VOVO-318541 format. One record per residue (C-alpha): x, y, z. Coordinates in nm, 2 decimals, decimal comma. Layout:
((X Y Z))
...
//
This chain:
((1,36 -2,75 9,19))
((1,00 -2,86 9,25))
((0,69 -2,65 9,27))
((0,55 -2,51 9,60))
((0,29 -2,78 9,58))
((0,55 -3,05 9,57))
((0,75 -2,90 9,85))
((0,44 -2,92 10,08))
((0,48 -3,29 10,09))
((0,81 -3,27 10,28))
((0,77 -2,95 10,48))
((0,46 -3,01 10,68))
((0,48 -2,97 11,05))
((0,58 -3,29 11,24))
((0,70 -3,45 10,91))
((0,34 -3,52 10,81))
((0,23 -3,46 10,45))
((-0,04 -3,20 10,38))
((-0,28 -3,23 10,09))
((-0,21 -2,94 9,85))
((-0,57 -2,83 9,85))
((-0,57 -2,82 10,23))
((-0,24 -2,63 10,23))
((-0,39 -2,38 9,99))
((-0,69 -2,33 10,22))
((-0,45 -2,28 10,52))
((-0,27 -2,00 10,33))
((-0,60 -1,84 10,23))
((-0,73 -1,85 10,58))
((-0,40 -1,72 10,72))
((-0,41 -1,43 10,47))
((-0,77 -1,35 10,57))
((-0,70 -1,35 10,94))
((-0,37 -1,17 10,91))
((-0,55 -0,90 10,70))
((-0,81 -0,86 10,97))
((-0,54 -0,83 11,24))
((-0,36 -0,57 11,03))
((-0,68 -0,37 10,99))
((-0,72 -0,38 11,37))
((-0,37 -0,25 11,42))
((-0,43 0,02 11,16))
((-0,74 0,14 11,34))
((-0,54 0,14 11,66))
((-0,28 0,38 11,51))
((0,00 0,12 11,51))
((0,03 0,10 11,13))
((0,12 0,41 10,92))
((0,02 0,42 10,56))
((-0,25 0,20 10,42))
((-0,40 -0,15 10,48))
((-0,54 -0,32 10,17))
((-0,72 -0,64 10,23))
((-0,75 -0,93 9,99))
((-1,09 -1,04 10,10))
((-1,26 -1,22 9,81))
((-0,93 -1,27 9,62))
((-0,75 -1,53 9,83))
((-0,83 -1,83 9,60))
((-0,69 -1,65 9,29))
((-0,39 -1,53 9,48))
((-0,29 -1,85 9,65))
((-0,32 -2,05 9,32))
((-0,06 -1,83 9,16))
((0,18 -1,84 9,46))
((0,13 -2,22 9,50))
((0,18 -2,30 9,13))
((0,52 -2,13 9,09))
((0,85 -2,29 9,16))
((1,10 -2,16 9,41))
((1,33 -2,05 9,13))
((1,06 -1,85 8,95))
((0,99 -1,48 8,98))
((0,68 -1,35 9,17))
((0,56 -0,99 9,18))
((0,25 -0,98 9,40))
((0,03 -0,67 9,45))
((-0,16 -0,53 9,75))
((-0,43 -0,79 9,77))
((-0,20 -1,09 9,73))
((-0,14 -1,19 10,09))
((-0,23 -1,55 10,02))
((0,00 -1,57 9,73))
((0,28 -1,41 9,93))
((0,24 -1,68 10,20))
((0,23 -1,96 9,94))
((0,55 -1,82 9,78))
((0,73 -1,83 10,12))
((0,66 -1,51 10,31))
((0,62 -1,56 10,68))
((0,37 -1,40 10,91))
((0,66 -1,24 11,10))
((0,80 -1,07 10,79))
((0,46 -0,93 10,69))
((0,41 -0,79 11,04))
((0,77 -0,65 11,06))
((0,72 -0,45 10,75))
((0,38 -0,32 10,87))
((0,50 -0,23 11,22))
((0,84 -0,09 11,12))
((1,08 -0,35 11,26))
((1,43 -0,33 11,10))
((1,44 -0,71 11,12))
((1,19 -0,73 10,83))
((1,30 -0,79 10,47))
((1,30 -0,42 10,38))
((1,48 -0,31 10,71))
((1,20 -0,07 10,80))
((1,28 0,14 10,49))
((0,96 0,12 10,29))
((0,58 0,12 10,32))
((0,40 -0,18 10,45))
((0,29 -0,32 10,11))
((0,63 -0,26 9,94))
((0,80 -0,57 10,07))
((0,99 -0,86 9,92))
((1,32 -1,04 9,88))
((1,44 -0,97 9,53))
((1,74 -1,20 9,53))
((1,50 -1,48 9,60))
((1,27 -1,38 9,31))
((1,01 -1,23 9,54))
((0,97 -0,87 9,43))
((0,86 -0,56 9,63))
((0,56 -0,41 9,44))
((0,55 -0,07 9,28))
((0,24 0,13 9,34))
((0,20 0,23 8,98))
((-0,06 0,00 8,82))
((0,09 -0,22 8,54))
((0,45 -0,13 8,63))
((0,53 -0,47 8,77))
((0,48 -0,64 8,43))
((0,78 -0,46 8,28))
((0,99 -0,53 8,59))
((0,92 -0,91 8,58))
((0,97 -0,90 8,20))
((1,31 -0,73 8,25))
((1,42 -0,99 8,50))
((1,33 -1,27 8,26))
((1,52 -1,10 7,98))
((1,82 -1,05 8,21))
((1,83 -1,41 8,30))
((1,81 -1,50 7,93))
((2,09 -1,27 7,83))
((2,31 -1,40 8,11))
((2,25 -1,76 8,00))
((2,08 -1,85 8,33))
((1,77 -2,07 8,37))
((1,49 -1,83 8,30))
((1,20 -2,00 8,48))
((0,86 -1,83 8,48))
((0,77 -1,48 8,59))
((0,43 -1,39 8,73))
((0,25 -1,08 8,84))
((-0,10 -0,97 8,91))
((-0,32 -0,68 8,81))
((-0,67 -0,54 8,86))
((-0,91 -0,47 8,58))
((-0,83 -0,10 8,59))
((-0,46 -0,16 8,54))
((-0,52 -0,30 8,20))
((-0,62 0,05 8,08))
((-0,27 0,19 8,15))
((0,01 0,26 7,91))
((0,24 0,05 8,13))
((0,02 -0,26 8,07))
((0,02 -0,21 7,69))
((0,40 -0,15 7,66))
((0,50 -0,44 7,89))
((0,27 -0,71 7,75))
((0,35 -0,61 7,40))
((0,72 -0,65 7,46))
((0,67 -0,97 7,65))
((0,47 -1,11 7,35))
((0,73 -1,00 7,10))
((1,01 -1,16 7,30))
((0,80 -1,47 7,38))
((0,87 -1,43 7,75))
((0,75 -1,70 8,00))
((0,53 -1,44 8,17))
((0,20 -1,52 8,35))
((-0,02 -1,22 8,41))
((-0,32 -1,27 8,63))
((-0,60 -1,01 8,62))
((-0,85 -0,99 8,91))
((-1,15 -0,86 8,73))
((-1,34 -0,73 9,04))
((-1,56 -0,49 8,84))
((-1,41 -0,17 8,98))
((-1,09 0,03 8,94))
((-1,11 0,16 9,29))
((-1,46 0,30 9,24))
((-1,48 0,32 8,86))
((-1,69 0,05 8,71))
((-1,56 -0,16 8,43))
((-1,81 -0,01 8,17))
((-1,63 0,32 8,22))
((-1,29 0,15 8,17))
((-1,30 -0,05 7,85))
((-1,54 -0,13 7,57))
((-1,44 -0,49 7,49))
((-1,67 -0,76 7,59))
((-1,41 -0,94 7,80))
((-1,06 -0,86 7,91))
((-0,95 -1,18 7,74))
((-1,02 -1,00 7,41))
((-0,72 -0,78 7,48))
((-0,49 -1,08 7,45))
((-0,58 -1,13 7,09))
((-0,43 -0,80 6,98))
((-0,10 -0,89 7,14))
((-0,08 -1,25 7,01))
((-0,10 -1,38 7,37))
((-0,28 -1,69 7,50))
((-0,57 -1,62 7,74))
((-0,76 -1,81 8,01))
((-1,08 -1,74 8,20))
((-1,17 -1,86 8,54))
((-1,42 -1,82 8,82))
((-1,21 -1,64 9,08))
((-1,43 -1,75 9,37))
((-1,35 -2,12 9,31))
((-1,02 -2,24 9,45))
((-1,01 -2,57 9,26))
((-1,09 -2,39 8,93))
((-0,82 -2,12 9,00))
((-0,56 -2,39 9,07))
((-0,64 -2,58 8,76))
((-0,64 -2,28 8,53))
((-0,34 -2,10 8,67))
((-0,13 -2,41 8,69))
((-0,21 -2,47 8,32))
((-0,11 -2,12 8,23))
((0,22 -2,16 8,42))
((0,28 -2,49 8,25))
((0,22 -2,33 7,91))
((0,46 -2,04 7,98))
((0,72 -2,28 8,11))
((0,70 -2,49 7,79))
((0,78 -2,20 7,57))
((0,43 -2,08 7,46))
((0,50 -1,72 7,55))
((0,30 -1,49 7,78))
((-0,02 -1,62 7,93))
((-0,31 -1,39 8,04))
((-0,55 -1,52 8,30))
((-0,87 -1,33 8,37))
((-1,05 -1,42 8,69))
((-1,41 -1,30 8,76))
((-1,47 -1,21 9,12))
((-1,57 -0,93 9,35))
((-1,37 -0,74 9,61))
((-1,55 -0,81 9,94))
((-1,43 -0,49 10,11))
((-1,33 -0,14 10,03))
((-1,02 -0,04 9,83))
((-0,85 0,00 10,16))
((-0,94 0,03 10,53))
((-1,01 0,40 10,46))
((-1,29 0,31 10,21))
((-1,62 0,16 10,30))
((-1,70 0,10 9,92))
((-2,06 0,24 9,90))
((-2,02 0,22 9,52))
((-2,03 -0,16 9,50))
((-2,38 -0,25 9,39))
((-2,60 -0,47 9,61))
((-2,70 -0,69 9,31))
((-2,33 -0,76 9,25))
((-2,28 -0,86 9,61))
((-2,58 -1,10 9,58))
((-2,46 -1,25 9,25))
((-2,22 -1,55 9,21))
((-1,94 -1,29 9,19))
((-2,00 -1,20 9,55))
((-1,94 -1,55 9,68))
((-1,68 -1,57 9,95))
((-1,40 -1,78 9,81))
((-1,30 -1,89 10,16))
((-1,64 -2,05 10,22))
((-1,63 -2,21 9,87))
((-1,29 -2,36 9,95))
((-1,41 -2,49 10,28))
((-1,70 -2,66 10,11))
((-1,46 -2,81 9,86))
((-1,24 -2,95 10,13))
((-1,55 -3,12 10,28))
((-1,68 -3,24 9,95))
((-1,34 -3,39 9,86))
((-1,31 -3,54 10,21))
((-0,98 -3,36 10,25))
((-1,08 -3,22 10,59))
((-1,37 -3,23 10,84))
((-1,55 -2,93 11,00))
((-1,36 -3,00 11,32))
((-1,03 -3,00 11,14))
((-1,11 -2,68 10,97))
((-1,20 -2,51 11,30))
((-0,88 -2,65 11,46))
((-0,68 -2,49 11,17))
((-0,85 -2,16 11,23))
((-0,76 -2,17 11,60))
((-0,40 -2,26 11,52))
((-0,37 -1,97 11,28))
((-0,52 -1,72 11,52))
((-0,27 -1,83 11,79))
((0,02 -1,81 11,54))
((-0,08 -1,45 11,44))
((-0,12 -1,33 11,80))
((0,21 -1,48 11,90))
((0,39 -1,32 11,60))
((0,23 -0,98 11,68))
((0,35 -1,00 12,04))
((0,71 -1,10 11,93))
((0,74 -0,84 11,66))
((0,60 -0,57 11,89))
((0,89 -0,63 12,12))
((1,15 -0,58 11,85))
((1,33 -0,24 11,86))
((1,24 0,03 11,61))
((1,52 0,19 11,41))
((1,69 0,49 11,56))
((1,65 0,77 11,31))
((1,95 0,97 11,44))
((2,20 0,67 11,42))
((2,05 0,46 11,14))
((2,28 0,36 10,86))
((2,10 0,47 10,54))
((2,33 0,29 10,29))
((2,17 0,13 9,99))
((2,01 -0,21 10,05))
((2,20 -0,34 9,74))
((2,54 -0,30 9,91))
((2,70 -0,63 9,99))
((2,73 -0,56 10,36))
((2,36 -0,50 10,41))
((2,24 -0,75 10,15))
((2,43 -1,03 10,31))
((2,35 -0,92 10,66))
((1,99 -1,05 10,66))
((1,89 -1,38 10,50))
//
């Protein structure tokens, strides 16, 4: 089975091929515009729970989702809207989970960020930082024990998550077992509002890899082309049997921790630094520089995405909500329910 990037050559609308860099940009822009729409719906009282935007992290996120194969395991976190789209999530499924439609992948049974399709290797996230590393590692070991093709497992983490016990235990086990695990860390300088200098004393998070015997990679998280090159290389190394790969991306979260947070703690000098570059703008410049798209084509793409999101919101809004007094609360793992929704 080929990579997501290879599949783009045959799944483009109208039978036309799409340049992988352009497809990555489309997913990035879709994630950004969908996040903005979700924030609007949240402020209007239509979404219960939290809305966590990936603004500033889309290049890093899409590179991981795009580099994986359809038979791999992907465990995204709250800011990985672009990676989710690249791995196959639809706008409709994202909206269904946020708006409570039982036609969504979680059947309206979980919070808006806890969504996925486990049987397809797309895992619903756990809120506990670092916890997804052990889940992905466990799935890789299960495949190995069962004699099935193992593939690559990938998940993401913020810089603060590297200070947790879950991170230590999971990456240590993955290293000992030489699991094909790719762990991508978005080093955005804050664990919610706690700056990195209050989290760890090492010079770089890549230093942590040394103690576990794990390969490490560093990348500018604002640069789409650099993220694709670095993460694709890490995935290839894991797939070729070189054990876990740790990727540390330097960037800045260009929004609050969630829509409830206006992030006054982020320093102005950081916003004005190269870390504060908007990866979406950088990606658009790269498309123009590589002559992959023109300014008019980029604007057309934006208009198409806006229309697609608005259409999806209207359609999902018409779907019936679950009836709490007559809803069948059987486990989602039962065959009847699991086979009932593709």
